[in-house]
N, CA, C and O of each residue as an XYZ file, in Angstrom:
136
protein
N       2.113    211.450     44.962
C       1.673    212.243     43.802
C       2.898    212.641     42.976
O       3.865    213.173     43.520
N       2.864    212.390     41.689
C       4.017    212.745     40.853
C       4.227    214.248     40.772
O       3.286    215.034     40.886
N       5.471    214.625     40.574
C       5.826    216.045     40.500
C       5.056    216.737     39.371
O       4.662    217.897     39.491
N       4.852    216.010     38.284
C       4.135    216.543     37.125
C       2.751    217.051     37.537
O       2.323    218.121     37.104
N       2.057    216.279     38.374
C       0.713    216.669     38.814
C       0.777    217.913     39.688
O      -0.063    218.804     39.564
N       1.761    217.976     40.564
C       1.901    219.140     41.451
C       2.093    220.400     40.617
O       1.484    221.432     40.898
N       2.934    220.319     39.598
C       3.165    221.480     38.733
C       1.870    221.918     38.056
O       1.587    223.112     37.964
N       1.088    220.953     37.584
C      -0.165    221.287     36.906
C      -1.124    221.985     37.858
O      -1.754    222.977     37.494
N      -1.235    221.467     39.078
C      -2.143    222.058     40.063
C      -1.692    223.469     40.415
O      -2.513    224.384     40.485
N      -0.391    223.654     40.637
C       0.124    224.986     40.974
C      -0.159    225.966     39.843
O      -0.595    227.091     40.085
N       0.090    225.537     38.611
C      -0.152    226.408     37.462
C      -1.629    226.796     37.390
O      -1.965    227.951     37.131
N      -2.506    225.815     37.622
C      -3.951    226.057     37.593
C      -4.338    227.079     38.653
O      -5.082    228.018     38.368
N      -3.839    226.904     39.874
C      -4.167    227.825     40.965
C      -3.671    229.233     40.656
O      -4.385    230.208     40.889
N      -2.455    229.342     40.133
C      -1.899    230.669     39.823
C      -2.738    231.355     38.745
O      -2.991    232.557     38.820
N      -3.169    230.584     37.744
C      -3.985    231.163     36.669
C      -5.302    231.690     37.218
O      -5.703    232.812     36.910
N      -5.980    230.873     38.039
C      -7.256    231.296     38.631
C      -7.045    232.534     39.494
O      -7.821    233.487     39.418
N      -5.998    232.521     40.314
C      -5.744    233.641     41.229
C      -5.512    234.930     40.448
O      -6.045    235.977     40.815
N      -4.727    234.870     39.381
C      -4.455    236.091     38.607
C      -5.729    236.599     37.941
O      -5.930    237.809     37.837
N      -6.594    235.683     37.486
C      -7.862    236.104     36.889
C      -8.724    236.822     37.919
O      -9.305    237.868     37.628
N      -8.807    236.262     39.119
C      -9.616    236.871     40.179
C      -9.064    238.243     40.548
O      -9.824    239.196     40.721
N      -7.748    238.343     40.669
C      -7.126    239.628     41.041
C      -7.401    240.670     39.958
O      -7.685    241.827     40.267
N      -7.319    240.262     38.693
C      -7.593    241.206     37.601
C      -9.030    241.695     37.674
O      -9.287    242.887     37.509
N      -9.977    240.780     37.921
C     -11.383    241.171     38.027
C     -11.571    242.154     39.170
O     -12.234    243.178     39.006
N     -10.990    241.851     40.332
C     -11.165    242.709     41.504
C     -10.551    244.081     41.261
O     -11.170    245.092     41.593
N      -9.364    244.141     40.697
C      -8.727    245.439     40.461
C      -9.527    246.224     39.428
O      -9.596    247.451     39.508
N     -10.132    245.541     38.459
C     -10.966    246.220     37.477
C     -12.192    246.830     38.136
O     -12.572    247.957     37.819
N     -12.815    246.091     39.052
C     -13.984    246.613     39.752
C     -13.601    247.801     40.616
O     -14.335    248.788     40.670
N     -12.468    247.723     41.291
C     -12.011    248.830     42.145
C     -11.769    250.069     41.285
O     -12.119    251.180     41.683
N     -11.175    249.882     40.112
C     -10.918    251.019     39.223
C     -12.240    251.649     38.788
O     -12.355    252.872     38.702
N     -13.237    250.802     38.516
C     -14.546    251.332     38.124
C     -15.147    252.153     39.251
O     -15.685    253.236     39.018
N     -15.057    251.641     40.478
C     -15.626    252.363     41.619
C     -14.915    253.693     41.818
O     -15.556    254.696     42.130
N     -13.607    253.713     41.642
C     -12.849    254.952     41.864
C     -13.135    255.987     40.775
O     -13.094    257.190     41.033
N     -13.422    255.521     39.563
C     -13.606    256.465     38.454
C     -14.936    257.212     38.569
O     -15.114    258.248     37.928
N     -15.868    256.703     39.372
C     -17.168    257.378     39.505
C     -17.039    258.650     40.313
O     -18.029    259.349     40.527
């Protein structure tokens, strides 16, 4: 597998992970504010 593809996959995974973490932290903040 070319290095270029590995970089793309890593970038994709990091983007998805940060989106999920943001969603989860937002939900936790909502629960705490109640």
